C-alpha positions as CSV (number, residue, x, y, z in Angstrom):
1,M,19.5,-47.1,-70.6
2,D,17.5,-49.8,-72.1
3,D,14.2,-50.7,-70.3
4,F,15.6,-53.9,-68.8
5,L,18.7,-52.2,-67.2
6,A,16.5,-49.4,-66.0
7,A,13.9,-52.0,-64.3
8,R,16.8,-53.7,-62.4
9,S,18.5,-50.6,-61.4
10,Q,15.2,-49.1,-59.8
11,M,14.7,-52.4,-58.1
12,A,18.3,-52.4,-56.8
13,L,18.1,-48.7,-55.7
14,S,14.6,-49.4,-53.9
15,L,15.9,-52.7,-52.3
16,G,19.0,-50.7,-51.2
17,F,16.9,-48.0,-49.6
18,H,14.4,-50.2,-47.9
19,I,16.7,-52.6,-46.3
20,I,18.4,-50.0,-44.3
21,Y,14.9,-48.5,-43.1
22,S,13.4,-52.0,-42.4
23,C,16.5,-53.1,-40.5
24,I,16.4,-50.2,-38.3
25,G,12.7,-50.4,-38.0
26,M,13.1,-54.1,-36.9
27,V,15.8,-53.6,-34.2
28,M,15.4,-50.5,-32.9
29,P,12.0,-51.6,-31.1
30,V,13.8,-54.2,-29.3
31,F,16.4,-51.6,-28.2
32,M,13.3,-49.5,-26.9
33,A,11.6,-52.5,-25.2
34,I,15.1,-53.2,-23.3
35,S,15.3,-49.7,-22.0
36,H,11.5,-49.5,-21.0
37,Y,11.8,-52.9,-18.9
38,K,15.0,-51.3,-17.1
39,W,12.9,-48.1,-16.2
40,I,10.0,-50.1,-15.3
41,K,12.5,-52.4,-12.7
42,T,14.9,-49.5,-11.5
43,Q,12.7,-46.5,-11.9
44,D,16.1,-44.6,-13.2
45,P,14.4,-41.5,-15.3
46,V,17.3,-41.9,-17.7
47,Y,16.1,-45.5,-19.1
48,K,12.6,-43.8,-19.5
49,N,14.1,-40.6,-21.3
50,I,16.2,-43.1,-23.7
51,T,13.0,-45.0,-24.3
52,V,11.0,-41.7,-25.3
53,A,13.8,-40.6,-27.5
54,W,14.0,-44.3,-29.3
55,S,10.4,-44.4,-30.0
56,K,10.3,-41.2,-31.7
57,G,13.1,-42.8,-33.9
58,V,10.8,-46.1,-34.2
59,A,8.1,-43.9,-35.4
60,I,10.2,-42.2,-38.0
61,F,11.5,-45.5,-39.5
62,F,8.2,-47.4,-39.4
63,A,6.7,-44.6,-41.5
64,T,9.5,-44.7,-43.9
65,G,9.5,-48.4,-44.0
66,A,6.0,-48.3,-44.7
67,V,6.4,-45.9,-47.6
68,S,9.3,-48.0,-49.2
69,G,7.6,-51.2,-48.6
70,T,4.8,-50.1,-50.4
71,M,6.4,-48.8,-53.1
72,L,8.4,-52.1,-53.4
73,S,5.2,-54.1,-53.5
74,F,4.0,-52.0,-56.6
75,E,7.4,-52.3,-58.2
76,L,7.2,-56.0,-58.1
77,G,3.9,-56.1,-60.1
78,L,4.7,-53.3,-62.4
79,L,8.5,-54.1,-63.3
80,W,8.2,-57.8,-63.2
81,P,4.7,-58.9,-64.3
82,G,6.1,-62.1,-65.7
83,F,7.6,-63.1,-62.5
84,M,4.7,-62.0,-60.4
85,K,2.1,-64.1,-62.9
86,H,3.7,-67.3,-61.9
87,A,5.4,-66.5,-58.5
88,G,2.6,-64.8,-56.9
89,P,0.2,-67.8,-56.1
90,I,3.2,-69.9,-55.0
91,F,5.1,-67.7,-52.6
92,G,2.6,-65.2,-52.0
93,M,1.9,-66.4,-48.4
94,P,4.9,-65.1,-46.5
95,F,3.9,-61.6,-48.3
96,S,0.5,-62.1,-46.7
97,L,1.7,-63.0,-43.4
98,E,4.2,-60.2,-43.6
99,G,1.0,-58.0,-44.1
100,V,-0.6,-59.1,-41.1
101,A,2.3,-58.7,-38.9
102,F,2.9,-55.1,-40.2
103,F,-0.6,-54.2,-39.1
104,I,-0.1,-55.7,-35.7
105,E,3.0,-53.8,-35.1
106,A,1.2,-50.7,-36.3
107,I,-1.5,-51.0,-33.7
108,A,0.9,-52.0,-30.9
109,L,3.2,-49.0,-31.9
110,G,0.0,-46.9,-31.6
111,L,-0.6,-48.1,-28.1
112,F,2.9,-47.7,-27.2
113,L,3.5,-44.0,-28.4
114,Y,0.2,-43.0,-26.9
115,G,-0.1,-45.1,-24.0
116,W,2.5,-43.2,-21.8
117,N,0.7,-42.3,-18.4
118,K,-2.7,-44.0,-19.8
119,L,-1.8,-47.7,-19.4
120,N,-0.4,-49.9,-17.0
121,N,3.3,-49.9,-16.9
122,W,3.6,-53.7,-17.9
123,V,0.9,-53.3,-20.3
124,H,2.3,-50.5,-22.1
125,W,5.8,-52.5,-22.0
126,T,4.1,-55.5,-23.9
127,A,2.9,-53.3,-26.5
128,G,6.5,-52.2,-27.1
129,V,7.7,-56.0,-27.1
130,I,4.9,-56.8,-29.7
131,V,6.2,-54.0,-31.8
132,G,9.6,-55.8,-31.7
133,I,8.3,-59.3,-32.1
134,S,6.1,-58.1,-35.3
135,G,9.0,-56.4,-36.8
136,V,11.6,-59.3,-36.6
137,A,8.6,-61.6,-37.9
138,S,7.9,-59.1,-40.9
139,G,11.8,-59.3,-41.5
140,I,11.8,-63.2,-41.4
141,L,8.6,-63.4,-43.7
142,V,10.2,-61.2,-46.2
143,V,13.6,-63.2,-46.4
144,S,11.5,-66.4,-46.6
145,A,10.0,-64.9,-49.8
146,N,13.4,-64.2,-51.1
147,S,14.7,-67.3,-50.2
148,W,12.2,-69.3,-52.5
149,M,13.6,-67.2,-55.4
150,N,17.2,-68.8,-54.4
151,S,16.0,-72.3,-53.7
152,P,12.4,-72.7,-55.5
153,S,10.1,-75.3,-54.2
154,G,6.5,-76.0,-53.6
155,F,5.6,-76.5,-57.1
156,D,6.0,-78.7,-60.1
157,F,7.3,-77.0,-63.2
158,V,5.7,-79.0,-66.1
159,N,6.0,-77.9,-70.0
160,G,6.0,-74.1,-68.9
161,Q,3.3,-74.6,-66.2
162,Y,3.7,-74.1,-62.8
163,I,1.4,-76.9,-61.1
164,N,0.9,-78.9,-57.7
165,I,1.5,-75.5,-55.8
166,D,2.3,-76.2,-52.2
167,P,2.5,-72.6,-50.8
168,I,3.6,-73.8,-47.3
169,K,6.4,-76.0,-48.6
170,A,7.4,-72.8,-50.6
171,M,7.7,-70.6,-47.7
172,F,9.5,-73.0,-45.5
173,N,12.1,-74.0,-48.7
174,K,15.5,-75.3,-47.8
175,A,17.2,-71.7,-47.7
176,W,14.5,-69.9,-45.7
177,F,16.3,-70.8,-42.0
178,S,19.8,-70.0,-43.1
179,E,19.2,-66.9,-45.1
180,S,16.6,-65.6,-42.4
181,L,18.9,-66.4,-39.4
182,H,21.9,-64.5,-41.5
183,M,19.6,-61.5,-42.2
184,I,18.1,-60.9,-38.7
185,I,21.6,-61.2,-37.0
186,A,23.1,-58.7,-39.9
187,A,20.1,-56.4,-38.7
188,F,21.0,-56.5,-35.0
189,S,24.5,-56.0,-35.9
190,A,24.2,-53.2,-38.4
191,T,21.7,-51.3,-36.1
192,G,23.6,-52.1,-33.0
193,F,26.8,-50.4,-34.1
194,A,25.3,-47.6,-36.0
195,V,23.2,-46.5,-32.8
196,A,26.1,-47.3,-30.4
197,G,28.3,-45.1,-32.9
198,I,26.0,-42.2,-32.7
199,H,25.9,-42.3,-28.8
200,A,29.7,-42.7,-28.7
201,L,30.0,-39.5,-31.0
202,M,27.9,-37.9,-28.1
203,I,29.9,-38.9,-25.2
204,Y,33.0,-38.1,-26.9
205,R,31.7,-34.4,-27.3
206,K,30.7,-34.5,-23.6
207,K,27.2,-34.0,-24.1
208,N,24.6,-35.4,-21.7
209,I,26.9,-38.2,-20.9
210,A,24.6,-40.3,-18.4
211,F,21.9,-40.5,-21.3
212,H,24.4,-41.3,-24.0
213,T,26.4,-43.9,-21.9
214,K,23.4,-46.1,-21.2
215,A,21.8,-45.9,-24.6
216,F,25.2,-46.8,-25.9
217,K,25.5,-49.9,-23.7
218,I,22.3,-51.2,-24.8
219,A,23.0,-51.0,-28.3
220,I,26.5,-52.3,-28.2
221,I,25.8,-55.4,-26.5
222,F,23.3,-56.5,-29.1
223,G,25.5,-55.2,-32.0
224,A,28.6,-56.8,-30.5
225,A,26.9,-60.0,-29.6
226,A,25.3,-60.2,-33.3
227,A,28.5,-59.6,-34.9
228,I,30.3,-62.3,-33.1
229,L,27.5,-64.8,-34.1
230,Q,27.2,-63.5,-37.8
231,P,30.2,-65.8,-39.0
232,F,28.4,-68.8,-38.0
233,S,25.3,-68.0,-39.9
234,G,27.3,-67.1,-42.8
235,D,29.2,-70.4,-42.7
236,L,25.8,-71.8,-42.8
237,S,24.4,-69.8,-45.7
238,A,27.6,-70.3,-47.9
239,K,27.3,-74.2,-47.5
240,N,23.8,-73.7,-48.5
241,A,24.8,-71.7,-51.6
242,A,27.2,-74.2,-52.5
243,K,24.4,-77.0,-52.4
244,R,21.9,-75.0,-54.4
245,Q,23.5,-72.4,-56.0
246,P,27.3,-73.4,-57.1
247,A,27.4,-70.6,-59.7
248,K,26.8,-68.0,-57.0
249,L,29.5,-69.6,-54.4
250,A,32.0,-69.6,-57.5
251,A,31.3,-66.2,-58.3
252,M,31.8,-64.8,-54.8
253,E,35.1,-66.8,-54.6
254,A,35.8,-65.7,-58.0
255,Y,36.8,-69.7,-58.4
256,F,37.2,-70.5,-62.0
257,H,38.9,-73.9,-61.9
258,T,37.2,-77.1,-60.5
259,Q,39.8,-78.9,-58.3
260,E,40.4,-80.7,-55.0
261,Y,42.1,-78.9,-52.2
262,A,40.1,-75.7,-53.5
263,P,41.6,-72.7,-52.2
264,L,40.1,-69.9,-50.6
265,V,40.8,-66.3,-52.2
266,I,41.3,-63.6,-49.8
267,G,41.0,-60.2,-51.9
268,G,42.4,-60.0,-55.6
269,I,41.2,-58.7,-58.8
270,P,39.1,-61.2,-61.1
271,D,40.2,-61.7,-64.6
272,T,37.3,-63.4,-66.3
273,A,39.0,-63.3,-69.6
274,A,42.1,-65.2,-68.4
275,K,40.0,-67.0,-65.7
276,K,42.3,-66.3,-62.8
277,V,42.4,-63.9,-59.8
278,N,45.0,-61.4,-59.6
279,Y,46.7,-60.0,-56.5
280,G,44.9,-62.5,-54.3
281,L,46.0,-64.5,-51.3
282,E,45.3,-68.2,-51.8
283,I,45.1,-70.3,-48.9
284,P,45.0,-74.1,-50.1
285,G,42.3,-76.2,-49.3
286,L,40.2,-73.8,-47.1
287,L,37.4,-73.5,-49.5
288,S,37.0,-77.5,-49.7
289,F,37.2,-77.2,-45.9
290,L,34.4,-74.4,-45.6
291,V,32.0,-76.3,-48.0
292,H,32.6,-79.7,-47.3
293,D,34.5,-79.8,-44.1
294,N,37.3,-81.9,-45.6
295,F,40.4,-80.0,-46.9
296,K,40.5,-82.6,-50.0
297,T,37.0,-82.7,-51.3
298,Q,36.5,-81.3,-54.9
299,V,34.7,-77.9,-55.2
300,N,32.7,-77.0,-58.3
301,G,34.0,-73.9,-60.2
302,L,32.8,-71.6,-63.0
303,D,34.3,-74.0,-65.6
304,K,31.4,-76.5,-64.7
305,I,28.6,-73.8,-65.1
306,P,27.8,-72.7,-68.9
307,V,28.7,-69.3,-69.3
308,K,25.2,-68.1,-70.1
309,N,24.3,-69.3,-66.7
310,Q,27.1,-67.4,-64.9
311,P,26.6,-64.4,-62.7
312,P,28.7,-61.2,-62.9
313,V,31.9,-62.4,-61.2
314,A,33.7,-59.4,-60.3
315,V,30.4,-57.4,-58.5
316,T,29.6,-60.6,-56.5
317,H,33.3,-61.1,-55.7
318,Y,34.0,-57.7,-54.4
319,A,30.7,-57.3,-52.6
320,F,31.4,-60.8,-50.8
321,Q,34.9,-59.4,-50.0
322,I,33.6,-56.2,-48.6
323,M,30.9,-57.9,-46.5
324,V,33.4,-60.7,-45.2
325,G,36.2,-57.8,-44.3
326,I,33.8,-55.6,-42.4
327,G,32.4,-58.5,-40.6
328,V,35.5,-59.9,-39.4
329,L,36.4,-56.2,-38.2
330,M,33.2,-55.7,-36.4
331,M,33.3,-59.4,-34.8
332,L,37.0,-58.1,-33.5
333,M,35.5,-55.0,-32.0
334,G,32.8,-56.9,-30.6
335,G,35.2,-59.3,-29.0
336,I,37.3,-56.6,-27.6
337,Y,34.3,-54.8,-26.1
338,F,32.9,-58.1,-24.0
339,Y,36.5,-58.7,-23.2
340,E,37.4,-55.5,-21.8
341,L,33.8,-55.3,-20.1
342,W,34.8,-58.8,-18.6
343,K,38.1,-56.8,-17.2
344,K,35.6,-54.2,-15.9
345,K,37.7,-51.4,-17.5
346,D,36.0,-47.9,-18.2
347,L,36.4,-47.9,-21.7
348,L,34.0,-44.9,-22.6
349,S,36.5,-42.6,-20.8
350,K,39.1,-43.5,-23.4
351,P,39.0,-41.4,-26.7
352,W,40.5,-44.0,-29.0
353,F,37.8,-46.2,-27.9
354,L,35.0,-43.9,-28.5
355,K,36.6,-43.0,-31.9
356,T,36.5,-46.5,-33.1
357,F,33.1,-46.9,-32.7
358,I,32.3,-43.5,-34.4
359,W,34.3,-44.7,-37.3
360,A,32.5,-47.9,-37.1
361,T,29.0,-46.4,-37.4
362,P,28.3,-47.1,-41.1
363,L,30.0,-50.2,-41.4
364,G,27.5,-52.5,-40.6
365,F,25.3,-51.0,-43.2
366,I,27.9,-51.0,-45.9
367,A,28.4,-54.9,-45.0
368,L,24.5,-55.1,-45.1
369,E,24.4,-53.6,-48.4
370,A,27.3,-55.9,-49.8
371,G,25.5,-59.1,-48.8
372,W,22.2,-58.1,-50.3
373,T,24.3,-57.5,-53.7
374,V,25.8,-60.9,-53.4
375,T,22.2,-62.6,-53.0
376,E,20.7,-60.7,-56.0
377,V,23.5,-60.4,-58.5
378,G,25.1,-63.7,-57.4
379,R,21.8,-65.3,-58.4
380,Q,21.7,-63.7,-62.1
381,P,20.9,-64.6,-64.6
382,W,17.9,-66.0,-62.8
383,I,15.2,-64.4,-61.1
384,I,13.9,-67.7,-60.1
385,Q,16.8,-70.0,-59.5
386,G,17.1,-72.3,-62.5
387,V,13.6,-71.7,-63.7
388,M,12.8,-68.1,-65.1
389,R,15.5,-65.8,-66.3
390,T,15.4,-62.1,-65.0
391,S,15.2,-60.9,-68.6
392,E,11.8,-63.4,-69.1
393,A,9.9,-61.5,-66.1
394,V,10.5,-58.1,-66.9
395,T,7.6,-55.7,-68.2
396,P,7.2,-55.1,-71.9
397,M,6.0,-51.4,-71.2
398,P,8.6,-48.8,-72.7
399,G,9.9,-45.6,-70.6
400,I,10.9,-47.5,-67.4
401,Q,13.9,-45.3,-67.2
402,Y,11.6,-42.3,-66.2
403,S,10.4,-44.3,-63.5
404,F,13.7,-45.1,-62.4
405,Y,14.5,-41.5,-62.3
406,L,11.4,-40.5,-60.4
407,F,11.9,-43.5,-57.8
408,S,15.4,-42.1,-57.3
409,F,14.4,-38.8,-56.7
410,I,11.7,-40.0,-54.2
411,Y,13.9,-42.4,-52.3
412,F,16.9,-39.6,-52.1
413,S,14.3,-37.0,-50.8
414,L,12.7,-39.6,-48.1
415,S,16.2,-40.1,-47.0
416,V,16.9,-36.3,-46.7
417,A,13.8,-36.1,-44.4
418,V,14.8,-39.1,-42.3
419,I,18.4,-37.4,-41.8
420,F,16.8,-34.2,-40.8
421,L,14.3,-35.8,-38.5
422,L,16.9,-37.8,-36.8
423,K,19.6,-35.1,-36.7
424,R,16.7,-32.7,-34.8
425,Q,16.1,-35.6,-32.6
426,I,19.7,-35.9,-31.4
427,Q,20.0,-32.0,-31.1
428,M,16.9,-31.8,-28.8
429,V,18.2,-34.6,-26.4
430,P,19.2,-31.9,-23.9
431,E,15.7,-30.2,-23.9
432,L,13.5,-32.7,-24.4
433,Y,15.0,-36.3,-22.9
434,D,18.0,-35.6,-20.4
435,R,15.9,-34.5,-17.5
436,K,13.9,-35.9,-14.9
437,T,10.6,-36.1,-16.7
438,A,10.9,-36.7,-20.2
439,Q,7.5,-35.6,-22.0
440,P,6.5,-38.8,-24.5
């Protein structure tokens, strides 16, 4: 493994793990605050027990997210010094503000965890709300920094120099809103379905049904609503990519030849040598419509992009297809849930319904990882779109593969620890949480 591949692999591994930790850590405080609010309003002890149980999960993911996020910040400087040398002063503001949001979240979480029976109920609840708001704000700020890499702005690049730097313009670049919206909705969808799936499993096993039923309903309301909204934010992101990253859009669709009535390809195996897609289903004109709201308008294909500037087509296309396929499935599941809820049917007593959500537990995170792959691989060979190549940013230091092996071990060990702690929390529900007075 050469150093360049090792550096990219390490960054991909780190981001792949961190995105799961951070999304759960961002969304679970919102679920926790909703459950806490319901307890304050109804005095139903089950809601307090759910809040206490979920707060332990929030603490676990806050800690793991802090560790993985800190490692990532060091990796940016150590693996990509050429990038940070020039980009740091430009897009450093959202990272700095994310640090402020992190510390606010840490303070509020401390107040929430240790404020039971010490703070006024509404003051205590407000601390939980601040945890949720700070987590979402952190997510938006980090995605803002990433969106700058896809749509660089806030500087002039003259004779290899970055001048006239405007950090505000860089932070609020033309891609930040669509990417942040898409990411936040994806986080709620993935986490909502995952949490609902775990509680559905417990209901299916007939364990602590009242506790898990109420928890399932809170999680799935958010997960299903987000899954239904996700295609709309995805459409906005795709239109943005078509304007600013046409090579990424062409790779996503494995779209080789520029033409009018551009077809949308569903599935298929890209053949980059023959410049065609085998076994795919083509829908004539649909790509033109999705990009330009007109079935006839021409869409630029990979033939308009120099080969040296094209991203890996197969990886980008497969990841995009996985993301969209799972997204459509989750959207349908969310629609069915709301329809049956409207009909007032008792779905949680039906084994087929519970099994469906049990099997769907990991789907949102698979789609999340696939979407992140599209974002990062689809931008290649650039680390800053159209300005700096990834190969120009990598560290000249040798032996990066050993760092990759070490970080792989750390992340896998961290994940084993998280799984162990979460499993123990779930197993302890009957003893600690499913009773009249759960101990915080």
